[in-house]
C-alpha positions as CSV (number, residue, x, y, z in Angstrom):
1,M,-11.0,-30.6,-5.0
2,T,-13.0,-31.3,-7.9
3,K,-16.4,-29.4,-8.6
4,K,-18.7,-31.7,-6.4
5,N,-22.7,-32.1,-7.0
6,H,-25.3,-29.0,-6.3
7,P,-28.1,-29.6,-4.5
8,R,-31.7,-29.4,-6.4
9,T,-35.2,-28.8,-4.7
10,F,-38.5,-29.0,-6.2
11,S,-41.9,-28.0,-4.9
12,L,-44.5,-31.9,-5.9
13,K,-46.6,-31.1,-3.1
14,G,-49.1,-34.6,-2.7
15,I,-46.6,-36.2,-4.4
16,S,-45.4,-39.1,-1.8
17,P,-41.8,-39.4,-0.5
18,L,-40.9,-42.9,-2.3
19,I,-42.5,-41.9,-5.7
20,F,-40.7,-38.4,-5.5
21,Y,-37.2,-39.7,-4.3
22,G,-37.8,-42.6,-7.0
23,L,-38.2,-39.7,-9.7
24,I,-35.2,-37.9,-8.5
25,L,-32.8,-41.3,-8.9
26,N,-34.2,-41.8,-12.5
27,M,-33.9,-38.3,-13.8
28,S,-30.6,-37.9,-12.3
29,I,-28.5,-38.0,-15.4
30,F,-30.8,-35.6,-17.5
31,F,-31.1,-32.9,-14.6
32,M,-27.2,-33.5,-14.0
33,G,-26.3,-30.5,-16.8
34,T,-30.1,-28.8,-16.9
35,L,-30.9,-27.9,-12.9
36,T,-27.4,-27.8,-11.5
37,A,-27.2,-24.2,-9.9
38,Q,-24.2,-21.9,-9.1
39,N,-23.5,-21.5,-5.9
40,K,-23.0,-17.6,-5.1
41,T,-22.3,-17.9,-1.5
42,Y,-19.8,-19.8,1.2
43,C,-19.4,-20.3,4.9
44,N,-16.6,-20.9,7.0
45,P,-14.7,-23.1,7.8
46,I,-14.3,-23.8,4.1
47,N,-15.3,-26.6,2.5
48,I,-11.8,-28.3,0.9
49,D,-10.6,-32.0,1.0
50,Y,-8.5,-31.3,4.3
51,G,-6.1,-34.3,4.6
52,Y,-4.5,-36.2,7.1
53,T,-1.1,-34.8,8.9
54,P,1.8,-36.1,10.4
55,I,1.2,-33.7,13.3
56,P,2.8,-33.7,16.3
57,N,4.6,-37.6,16.0
58,F,4.5,-40.5,14.1
59,S,1.9,-42.3,16.5
60,E,-1.0,-39.5,16.0
61,W,-0.4,-39.6,11.8
62,G,-3.9,-40.0,10.1
63,R,-6.2,-40.0,13.0
64,H,-7.5,-36.3,12.5
65,R,-7.5,-33.6,9.7
66,A,-5.7,-30.8,10.0
67,T,-4.0,-27.9,8.0
68,A,-3.1,-24.3,9.3
69,D,-1.1,-21.3,8.3
70,P,-2.8,-20.6,5.0
71,V,-1.9,-18.1,1.9
72,I,-4.0,-16.9,-0.7
73,V,-2.6,-15.3,-4.2
74,L,-4.3,-14.4,-7.4
75,F,-2.2,-15.0,-9.9
76,K,-3.1,-15.0,-13.4
77,D,-6.6,-14.3,-12.8
78,T,-6.7,-17.8,-10.4
79,Y,-6.7,-17.7,-6.6
80,Y,-4.2,-20.3,-5.5
81,L,-4.3,-21.7,-2.1
82,F,-1.3,-23.3,-0.1
83,S,-1.3,-24.2,3.4
84,T,0.5,-26.4,5.9
85,N,1.0,-30.2,5.6
86,Q,-1.3,-31.2,2.8
87,W,1.2,-32.7,-0.1
88,G,-0.3,-30.2,-2.4
89,Y,-2.1,-26.8,-2.9
90,W,-5.5,-26.1,-4.9
91,W,-6.4,-23.6,-7.3
92,S,-10.2,-21.6,-7.7
93,D,-11.4,-19.6,-10.6
94,D,-14.1,-18.0,-8.1
95,M,-13.1,-19.0,-4.6
96,L,-16.0,-21.4,-4.0
97,N,-15.1,-24.5,-5.9
98,W,-11.4,-25.4,-5.2
99,T,-9.1,-28.3,-6.9
100,F,-6.3,-29.8,-5.8
101,N,-3.2,-30.4,-7.8
102,S,-1.1,-32.9,-5.8
103,K,3.0,-31.8,-5.2
104,K,5.6,-32.8,-3.4
105,F,7.8,-29.3,-3.2
106,L,10.3,-31.1,-0.7
107,R,13.4,-33.5,-2.0
108,P,13.3,-37.0,-0.8
109,W,16.0,-36.1,2.0
110,H,13.9,-34.1,4.2
111,N,11.6,-34.9,7.0
112,V,8.0,-35.5,6.3
113,Y,6.9,-33.8,9.1
114,D,8.4,-30.2,6.9
115,E,6.5,-31.1,4.2
116,L,5.6,-27.2,2.7
117,C,4.8,-26.4,6.3
118,A,3.8,-22.7,6.9
119,P,4.8,-22.0,3.4
120,G,5.8,-18.4,2.0
121,V,4.3,-18.0,-1.6
122,G,5.8,-15.0,-3.6
123,I,5.1,-13.1,-7.1
124,L,7.9,-11.9,-8.9
125,G,6.8,-10.9,-12.2
126,D,5.4,-13.4,-14.2
127,T,6.5,-16.0,-11.5
128,M,5.0,-17.6,-8.4
129,M,7.5,-19.1,-6.2
130,V,7.0,-21.5,-3.1
131,M,8.6,-22.1,-0.2
132,G,8.5,-24.1,2.8
133,S,9.6,-23.7,6.4
134,T,13.3,-24.2,7.3
135,Y,15.9,-23.6,9.3
136,S,18.7,-25.0,6.5
137,T,20.5,-24.0,3.7
138,N,20.2,-26.8,1.8
139,F,16.1,-26.4,0.6
140,T,14.7,-25.9,-2.5
141,V,12.6,-22.8,-3.5
142,W,10.0,-23.8,-6.1
143,M,9.0,-21.6,-9.2
144,S,6.3,-21.8,-12.0
145,T,4.8,-19.8,-14.3
146,N,1.7,-21.9,-14.8
147,P,0.9,-23.9,-11.2
148,K,-2.7,-24.2,-12.7
149,E,-1.4,-27.4,-14.1
150,N,1.2,-28.1,-11.7
151,E,4.0,-27.4,-13.9
152,W,7.1,-26.4,-11.1
153,K,10.8,-26.5,-11.0
154,P,13.8,-25.4,-8.9
155,L,13.9,-21.3,-9.1
156,V,17.4,-21.8,-6.3
157,D,18.0,-25.5,-4.7
158,S,19.8,-24.5,-1.8
159,F,18.4,-21.3,-0.2
160,A,21.0,-19.4,1.2
161,I,19.1,-18.7,4.5
162,G,16.6,-20.2,6.7
163,G,13.6,-19.3,7.8
164,W,10.4,-20.8,10.0
165,D,7.1,-19.3,8.7
166,P,8.5,-17.2,5.8
167,S,6.3,-14.6,3.9
168,F,7.6,-13.1,1.1
169,F,6.7,-9.4,-0.5
170,T,7.4,-7.6,-3.7
171,D,7.3,-4.1,-3.4
172,D,6.1,-1.8,-6.4
173,D,9.9,-0.3,-6.6
174,G,10.5,-4.6,-7.8
175,K,12.6,-5.0,-4.4
176,F,11.7,-8.4,-3.1
177,Y,11.6,-9.2,1.1
178,M,11.6,-12.2,3.0
179,Y,9.6,-11.9,7.0
180,N,9.9,-15.1,9.3
181,G,9.7,-16.0,12.9
182,S,8.1,-18.4,14.8
183,S,8.8,-18.3,18.7
184,N,7.9,-16.9,22.0
185,Q,11.4,-16.4,22.8
186,Y,12.6,-14.6,19.9
187,P,11.2,-11.6,17.5
188,M,10.0,-11.3,13.8
189,Y,12.5,-10.7,11.0
190,G,12.7,-8.8,7.8
191,I,15.2,-8.7,5.1
192,E,15.5,-7.8,1.6
193,L,16.6,-10.3,-0.9
194,E,18.4,-10.1,-4.2
195,R,15.1,-11.0,-6.7
196,K,17.0,-13.2,-8.7
197,S,19.7,-15.1,-6.4
198,L,17.6,-14.8,-3.4
199,H,20.5,-13.7,-1.9
200,P,20.5,-11.8,1.6
201,I,21.4,-8.0,0.9
202,G,22.7,-7.2,4.3
203,T,21.6,-8.8,7.5
204,R,17.9,-9.6,9.2
205,K,16.7,-6.8,11.3
206,E,14.0,-7.2,14.0
207,M,10.9,-6.4,13.0
208,Y,8.7,-6.9,16.3
209,S,7.6,-8.8,19.7
210,L,5.3,-9.3,21.3
211,E,4.0,-6.6,24.1
212,P,1.5,-9.1,26.2
213,W,2.0,-6.8,29.6
214,R,-0.2,-4.4,26.9
215,F,-1.8,-6.1,24.7
216,G,-4.0,-8.4,26.5
217,W,-5.3,-10.6,23.1
218,Q,-1.6,-11.7,23.5
219,R,-1.7,-13.3,26.3
220,F,-0.9,-17.0,26.2
221,G,-4.1,-19.9,26.9
222,E,-7.6,-20.2,26.2
223,H,-8.6,-17.8,28.2
224,M,-5.6,-15.6,27.5
225,D,-4.2,-15.6,31.3
226,N,-0.7,-17.1,30.7
227,T,-1.0,-20.4,32.4
228,F,2.3,-21.8,32.0
229,L,3.9,-20.5,28.3
230,D,4.9,-17.4,27.1
231,P,2.8,-16.5,24.0
232,F,4.0,-17.3,20.4
233,L,5.0,-15.1,17.7
234,E,4.5,-16.3,14.5
235,G,3.2,-16.2,10.9
236,S,4.0,-12.5,9.3
237,H,2.6,-11.5,5.8
238,M,2.9,-7.9,4.6
239,T,0.1,-5.8,2.7
240,K,0.7,-2.7,1.2
241,Y,-1.8,0.4,1.0
242,K,-1.4,3.9,-0.7
243,N,2.1,4.0,0.7
244,K,2.0,2.1,3.6
245,Y,3.1,-1.0,5.2
246,Y,1.0,-3.0,7.1
247,L,3.0,-6.0,8.6
248,Q,0.7,-9.0,9.7
249,Y,1.8,-11.4,12.3
250,G,-0.3,-14.4,14.5
251,A,-0.3,-14.4,18.2
252,P,-0.8,-16.2,20.7
253,G,-1.3,-19.8,20.0
254,T,-2.3,-21.6,17.3
255,E,-4.4,-23.7,19.5
256,F,-6.6,-21.2,21.3
257,S,-9.7,-19.5,20.4
258,G,-7.8,-16.5,21.1
259,Y,-5.3,-16.7,17.9
260,A,-5.5,-13.7,16.3
261,D,-3.4,-11.8,13.2
262,G,-1.9,-8.7,15.0
263,L,-0.9,-5.7,13.1
264,L,2.2,-3.7,12.8
265,V,1.6,-0.1,10.6
266,G,4.8,1.7,8.9
267,E,6.1,3.6,5.9
268,H,8.9,1.3,5.0
269,P,8.9,-2.5,4.5
270,L,11.7,-3.4,7.0
271,G,10.2,-0.5,9.6
272,P,9.8,0.8,12.1
273,F,6.4,-0.3,12.7
274,Q,3.5,0.7,15.4
275,A,1.8,-1.8,17.0
276,Q,-1.9,-1.5,17.0
277,S,-4.0,-2.0,20.1
278,D,-6.5,-4.3,18.6
279,P,-5.9,-7.8,16.2
280,L,-6.8,-7.3,12.6
281,S,-8.3,-10.6,12.9
282,I,-10.0,-12.2,15.8
283,K,-12.9,-14.4,16.2
284,V,-13.0,-15.9,19.9
285,G,-16.7,-16.9,19.7
286,G,-19.3,-18.8,17.6
287,F,-19.0,-22.1,15.9
288,V,-15.5,-20.7,13.7
289,R,-13.1,-20.2,16.7
290,G,-9.4,-18.7,15.6
291,A,-8.3,-15.9,13.0
292,G,-4.6,-15.9,13.2
293,H,-1.9,-16.9,11.0
294,G,-3.0,-15.7,7.8
295,T,-2.6,-13.5,5.0
296,T,-4.5,-10.9,3.2
297,F,-5.2,-11.0,-0.7
298,N,-7.4,-8.8,-3.5
299,D,-9.8,-10.6,-5.2
300,R,-10.5,-10.3,-9.3
301,F,-12.1,-7.1,-8.0
302,G,-9.8,-5.0,-6.1
303,N,-11.4,-6.0,-2.9
304,F,-9.3,-7.4,0.2
305,W,-9.7,-10.6,1.7
306,H,-8.1,-12.5,5.1
307,I,-7.8,-16.0,5.3
308,S,-6.3,-17.6,8.5
309,T,-6.4,-20.6,10.5
310,T,-9.1,-21.5,12.8
311,V,-9.4,-24.2,16.0
312,I,-10.7,-27.4,16.6
313,S,-8.0,-28.7,18.8
314,V,-10.2,-31.9,20.0
315,K,-8.6,-35.0,18.2
316,N,-5.3,-33.6,18.5
317,T,-4.1,-29.9,19.7
318,F,-3.0,-29.2,15.8
319,E,-6.2,-30.1,14.7
320,R,-7.3,-26.7,12.7
321,R,-9.1,-25.5,9.7
322,L,-9.4,-22.6,7.8
323,G,-11.4,-19.5,7.4
324,I,-12.0,-16.8,4.8
325,W,-13.0,-13.1,6.1
326,P,-13.8,-9.8,4.3
327,S,-11.1,-7.2,4.9
328,G,-9.8,-4.0,3.8
329,F,-9.3,-0.2,4.5
330,D,-11.7,2.4,5.7
331,S,-11.6,5.9,4.9
332,D,-9.0,6.8,7.3
333,D,-6.6,3.9,5.6
334,K,-7.1,2.0,9.1
335,M,-7.2,-1.6,8.1
336,F,-10.2,-3.9,9.0
337,C,-11.3,-7.7,9.0
338,N,-14.7,-8.4,9.5
339,T,-15.1,-11.5,11.3
340,T,-19.1,-10.2,12.8
341,F,-20.9,-13.0,11.9
342,G,-17.5,-14.6,10.0
343,D,-19.0,-18.4,10.3
344,Y,-22.4,-17.8,8.4
345,P,-23.2,-17.5,5.1
346,H,-22.0,-14.9,2.7
347,Y,-21.0,-13.7,-0.9
348,I,-18.5,-14.8,-2.7
349,P,-16.5,-11.8,-4.6
350,T,-18.6,-10.6,-7.1
351,A,-18.3,-7.3,-9.4
352,G,-21.6,-5.9,-7.8
353,I,-20.3,-5.7,-3.8
354,K,-18.0,-2.9,-3.3
355,G,-15.4,-4.5,-0.4
356,D,-14.1,-1.5,0.8
357,E,-17.2,-0.7,2.9
358,Y,-17.3,-1.8,6.1
359,G,-21.3,-2.7,6.1
360,N,-24.7,-1.0,7.5
361,N,-24.4,-1.5,11.4
362,G,-20.6,-3.1,10.9
363,K,-21.7,-5.6,8.7
364,S,-19.6,-6.5,6.2
365,P,-21.7,-5.9,2.5
366,Y,-20.6,-9.5,1.6
367,F,-22.6,-11.2,4.9
368,T,-26.1,-13.1,3.5
369,G,-28.4,-11.8,6.3
370,W,-29.0,-15.7,6.7
371,M,-29.3,-16.3,10.2
372,L,-29.2,-19.4,12.2
373,L,-32.2,-21.3,12.2
374,N,-31.8,-24.1,14.7
375,Y,-29.2,-23.4,17.7
376,N,-30.4,-25.9,21.0
377,K,-33.6,-26.9,19.0
378,P,-34.6,-30.4,19.7
379,V,-33.1,-32.8,17.6
380,A,-33.7,-37.0,17.1
381,V,-31.4,-39.4,16.0
382,S,-31.0,-43.1,14.9
383,S,-28.7,-43.9,17.6
384,T,-26.4,-42.5,19.9
385,L,-22.7,-43.2,21.1
386,G,-21.7,-43.3,24.7
387,G,-21.8,-39.1,25.6
388,Y,-21.6,-37.6,22.3
389,L,-25.1,-36.8,22.9
390,P,-27.5,-35.5,19.7
391,N,-27.7,-31.9,20.8
392,N,-23.9,-31.4,20.3
393,A,-24.9,-31.5,16.4
394,V,-26.3,-27.8,17.3
395,D,-24.8,-25.8,20.6
396,E,-22.4,-24.4,18.1
397,L,-19.2,-25.8,19.3
398,S,-16.9,-27.2,16.7
399,K,-15.0,-28.9,19.7
400,T,-18.3,-31.1,20.3
401,Y,-20.1,-33.5,18.3
402,W,-23.0,-36.0,18.1
403,S,-21.7,-39.6,16.7
404,A,-24.2,-42.3,15.6
405,K,-23.3,-45.6,16.9
406,T,-22.2,-47.2,13.7
407,G,-21.3,-45.7,10.2
408,N,-24.0,-47.6,8.4
409,A,-26.2,-46.4,5.5
410,G,-29.6,-45.2,7.3
411,E,-28.1,-43.8,10.4
412,W,-29.4,-39.9,10.7
413,I,-30.3,-36.4,12.3
414,Q,-33.2,-34.8,12.6
415,S,-33.2,-31.5,13.9
416,D,-36.6,-29.3,14.6
417,L,-36.5,-25.3,13.7
418,G,-39.5,-24.9,16.1
419,N,-41.4,-23.2,13.4
420,I,-41.9,-22.6,10.1
421,S,-39.3,-21.3,8.7
422,R,-37.1,-20.0,5.3
423,V,-34.4,-21.9,4.7
424,N,-31.7,-20.5,2.4
425,A,-28.8,-22.5,3.1
426,I,-27.2,-25.8,4.9
427,Q,-23.9,-26.6,6.1
428,I,-23.2,-30.0,7.4
429,N,-19.6,-30.3,9.3
430,F,-18.7,-34.0,10.1
431,A,-16.7,-35.2,13.0
432,D,-13.4,-37.4,13.0
433,Q,-15.1,-39.8,14.8
434,D,-13.0,-43.3,14.9
435,V,-10.6,-42.8,11.9
436,D,-8.6,-45.3,10.5
437,S,-4.9,-45.1,12.4
438,N,-3.7,-45.4,8.9
439,R,-4.8,-42.1,6.9
440,L,-1.9,-39.9,5.7
441,G,-2.7,-37.2,3.3
442,K,-4.9,-36.9,0.9
443,W,-6.8,-40.1,0.9
444,P,-8.1,-41.5,-2.5
445,N,-11.9,-42.3,-3.1
446,Q,-12.6,-41.1,-0.2
447,F,-16.5,-38.7,-0.5
448,H,-19.5,-38.6,1.4
449,Q,-22.9,-39.6,0.1
450,Y,-26.0,-38.1,1.9
451,I,-29.7,-37.3,1.5
452,I,-31.5,-34.7,3.3
453,W,-35.3,-34.5,3.9
454,H,-37.4,-32.0,4.6
455,S,-40.9,-31.7,6.4
456,Q,-43.1,-28.7,7.2
457,D,-45.4,-31.3,9.8
458,G,-42.7,-34.0,11.0
459,K,-44.9,-36.4,8.8
460,K,-45.1,-35.8,5.3
461,W,-41.2,-35.2,3.7
462,A,-39.8,-34.2,1.0
463,V,-35.8,-34.6,-0.6
464,L,-34.3,-31.3,0.0
465,V,-30.7,-32.5,-1.2
466,D,-29.7,-35.6,-2.9
467,K,-26.0,-36.2,-2.6
468,S,-26.4,-40.4,-2.7
469,R,-24.4,-40.5,-5.8
470,N,-21.5,-37.9,-4.4
471,T,-18.0,-38.6,-5.1
472,T,-16.2,-35.9,-3.5
473,D,-14.4,-35.5,-0.1
474,V,-16.5,-32.9,1.5
475,P,-15.7,-32.8,5.0
476,H,-17.3,-29.2,5.8
477,D,-20.3,-29.7,3.1
478,Y,-22.2,-26.6,2.6
479,I,-25.5,-26.3,0.3
480,E,-27.0,-23.5,-1.1
481,L,-30.5,-23.9,-2.1
482,P,-31.6,-22.7,-5.6
483,T,-34.5,-22.0,-4.3
484,P,-35.3,-21.3,-0.2
485,V,-37.4,-23.7,1.2
486,E,-40.5,-23.5,3.7
487,T,-40.3,-25.7,6.3
488,R,-39.8,-26.8,9.7
489,Y,-37.9,-30.1,10.0
490,I,-34.3,-30.5,8.7
491,K,-33.5,-35.1,8.5
492,L,-29.7,-35.5,7.3
493,E,-29.2,-39.5,6.2
494,I,-26.4,-41.0,5.7
495,K,-25.7,-43.1,2.5
496,N,-21.9,-43.5,3.3
497,M,-19.7,-42.2,5.7
498,P,-16.2,-42.6,4.8
499,T,-14.7,-43.3,7.7
500,G,-15.2,-44.3,11.4
501,K,-18.7,-43.5,12.7
502,F,-21.9,-40.8,11.1
503,A,-20.7,-37.9,13.4
504,I,-21.3,-34.5,13.1
505,S,-20.3,-31.3,15.1
506,G,-22.1,-28.7,13.4
507,L,-25.8,-29.5,11.5
508,R,-26.2,-25.9,10.7
509,V,-29.4,-24.3,9.1
510,F,-29.6,-20.6,7.9
511,G,-32.2,-18.5,6.5
512,N,-35.1,-16.6,8.2
513,G,-37.5,-17.5,11.1
514,L,-40.4,-15.6,9.6
515,G,-41.0,-13.8,13.3
516,E,-39.8,-10.6,15.0
517,K,-36.3,-9.7,15.6
518,P,-34.8,-9.3,18.9
519,E,-35.5,-6.2,21.2
520,K,-32.8,-4.0,22.0
521,V,-30.3,-4.7,24.9
522,Q,-30.9,-2.8,28.0
523,N,-28.5,-2.3,31.1
524,F,-25.2,-2.8,29.1
525,I,-22.4,-2.0,31.3
526,V,-18.5,-2.5,31.0
527,L,-16.3,-2.6,34.0
528,R,-12.8,-2.2,33.8
529,T,-10.4,-4.1,35.9
530,E,-8.4,-1.5,38.0
531,K,-5.3,-3.1,38.6
532,D,-5.1,-4.4,35.1
533,K,-6.5,-2.2,32.4
534,R,-6.4,-5.0,29.8
535,S,-9.4,-6.7,31.3
536,A,-12.9,-5.8,31.9
537,F,-16.5,-7.3,33.4
538,I,-19.1,-7.2,30.7
539,K,-23.0,-7.7,31.6
540,W,-26.1,-6.8,30.2
541,K,-29.9,-7.7,31.0
542,P,-30.7,-10.9,28.6
543,V,-33.5,-10.4,25.9
544,D,-36.1,-13.1,25.8
545,N,-36.5,-13.6,22.6
546,A,-32.4,-13.7,21.8
547,F,-30.3,-16.1,21.7
548,A,-27.2,-14.7,21.2
549,Y,-25.1,-11.1,21.4
550,N,-22.3,-9.6,19.4
551,I,-20.3,-7.3,21.8
552,Y,-18.4,-4.6,19.4
553,Y,-15.7,-2.6,20.2
554,G,-13.0,-0.5,19.7
555,T,-10.2,2.6,20.2
556,E,-12.3,4.8,18.3
557,P,-16.0,5.4,19.2
558,D,-17.1,5.3,15.2
559,K,-14.5,2.1,14.6
560,L,-16.4,-0.7,16.2
561,Y,-14.6,-2.9,14.2
562,T,-13.9,-5.9,16.5
563,S,-16.6,-8.2,17.9
564,I,-18.0,-10.8,20.3
565,M,-20.5,-13.2,19.7
566,V,-21.5,-14.9,22.8
567,H,-24.0,-17.2,23.4
568,S,-26.9,-18.7,25.9
569,N,-25.1,-15.9,28.6
570,N,-25.4,-11.9,29.6
571,E,-22.1,-11.6,31.0
572,Y,-18.7,-12.0,29.1
573,W,-15.0,-11.3,31.1
574,M,-13.1,-9.5,28.6
575,K,-9.1,-9.9,28.4
576,A,-8.3,-8.3,25.0
577,M,-7.8,-4.9,25.3
578,D,-5.0,-2.5,25.2
579,S,-4.1,-1.4,29.2
580,Q,-2.7,1.7,27.6
581,K,-6.0,3.0,25.6
582,T,-9.8,4.0,25.8
583,Y,-12.4,1.8,25.0
584,Y,-15.6,2.0,23.3
585,Y,-18.4,-0.9,23.8
586,C,-21.5,-1.4,22.1
587,I,-24.1,-4.7,21.3
588,E,-26.4,-6.3,19.8
589,S,-29.1,-9.3,20.6
590,I,-29.4,-11.7,17.9
591,N,-32.0,-14.5,17.3
592,E,-33.3,-16.8,14.1
593,N,-35.0,-13.2,12.1
594,G,-31.7,-10.7,12.5
595,T,-30.2,-8.7,14.7
596,S,-31.4,-5.8,16.8
597,E,-30.8,-1.9,17.0
598,R,-26.9,-1.7,18.6
599,S,-27.3,0.0,22.4
600,P,-25.9,3.2,23.0
601,T,-22.1,3.4,22.9
602,L,-20.3,2.8,26.3
603,K,-16.7,5.3,26.5
604,I,-14.5,3.0,28.7
605,D,-11.6,5.1,30.3
C-alpha cells in the first residue's frame, strides 16, 4: 500500500471552525511537505489494503475483506509480508508503511482458490523463495533476489512433493527443511530438502499431533467445548535460538477467538519435541481476538516479533485480519509473545527499545501506555440503519458495528470521552456493510476520505485530522497525532466511503483520561474444576473505577506471560489450562488512566 497522508493538527483558539477548515484546504499543498509527521506507533489490526477474497465459494466472492496465514521475513533489510489470497505481497522499510506488489504466483491452470493460500517463504542465501499450499507435484516454487522490484522467476517448475500450509527453515549449517500440515486427523510433518533441486531427503517425519485431552486451549469451538468437530492443527513455523528449535503451530480453528499458536521445543529441526503447556500467542479478549497461524521474525535491530491471524468471522467464517505482537526469549530461553494490550498502540521497532525484555509489570516495552478513552461512552450519529446501533462502534467487539443509513458524504459519528482527556491517537475500523458483490482481489481506486473534528465543549469545533483528499485504501486507519490534544468530543465525518454504507466496528480513541488509575482488585479467586483440570472458574470483586481487567497466568510464578482481557464483567470461565500442571494467576484492573497494581499471585493445583 502506498504511504498514506499523515494527520496534521493545529491549535488556533478563537478562530471559527469554518475559517479554520478553509485555511487547511487552501494551504494543504504547502503544508504537505513541511508538516508531515512520521508515525512511530502502530495499532492492531494492522492497516493494510486487505483484498476481497474468493473463500469459501463462488457465491461469496468479493463480499468481505480477508486475509490470514501471514509470513513476515526480513530480507536485505526490508520487511516482506505474504498472506492468503492477496494476489501479491507487501514490503516495508519500517514495519509501519506497507507497499503492495501485485503478483499472481500460480500458473493459469491452477485453481484461483489456491492463489498463494497459506504461503511458505524461505531464504536460501541471497534468494527468497515462495510457495503456496498444494497437494500437487505440478506446482511452481518461485524465487527472487529483488522482491522489492517484483522480479520473480521459477526456482523449480514442478515441486517433487506437495504440502498444505508449508513453511521453510534454513539451519545454520545450511540444511534446508520444510514443515507442513493442515488437518484435524493428521499430524504436522517435517522433512529435509536438497537445497538446489528441493528434492526430499528421505521421507516425511511426524512432528506433532494435538492433545486436546490435556491442553484445554486445543479444544475446538468458540468456547473450547469440542461441540461438533475435532480441533485442527495447521500453520507451522520454525525459529532457532541458542541451539534450540522452537516449532510453532496453529490450533484449534481459525474462526475462533481462541485461535492460537502452540509451541514445541527440541534440539533438532526434526525433533523429538516437547509440547509447551500454554500457547506462544493467544488473545481471547479485547477488540482484536485470535493469534494463530503466524510466524516469528527478526526486526532490523535483532529483536523478535510474531505476526498471526486474527478473527472477525461476521460476513464469512473466514473473515480475518492480521496482528503483529512483540516476541522474544527470557533469560532462561523461554520463548514468549506479548499480546497484553496487543490491540492498543505500540511503538514500531527502533534501536532504543530492547525487545528481549518482557517489560515492567508484564507489559511489553513497545507498549506506549496510551489507554482506550471511549469504551462504552456516549455516542451520537447522523443516522442508524436498523439494529446496527451507535454504541456498537465503542463496545470493543470487532464482530459488532454501527452503520449509517447511507454511505453519503456528511454522515457522521461522534464519541464523548466523558471529560477532557489527552488524545494521542485514533483508530478507525471500517466495517463491510452491503459491499458490492462483484469485488474480488485488490479493487482499483478504492479509498476512504474523512475529517475528524474535536471539541472541548461540544459547541466549538476544530479540525483534528483532515483526510478529505486521501487516495489510499485504509480499512483500519490509525492516526498518531504529531502533538497530543486535550479535548472531550471526537467527531468522524465521512467524505467518501469506497463501498456500501458508512459503517464502523471500532472508533477507538487512545491517550490518557487525566484522572486516577483504578484501584487494586480484591477477592480474586480461581476455582479449578475437580473432574477436568483444564478448566477453572475465576471471580473477583468489581472495581468501581475500572472498565476492564487483565488476568495473567502461567505455569511458573515469575513467568505469567499469557493474559486475558475481560470487559464489563467480574468473572471468567477459564478453559485453556494444561491438566497436568500447577498454575499461577493474578489480576489487574484497567481504566482510561492506566492499570492498577497487580493482585497477589495465586497458586492453583
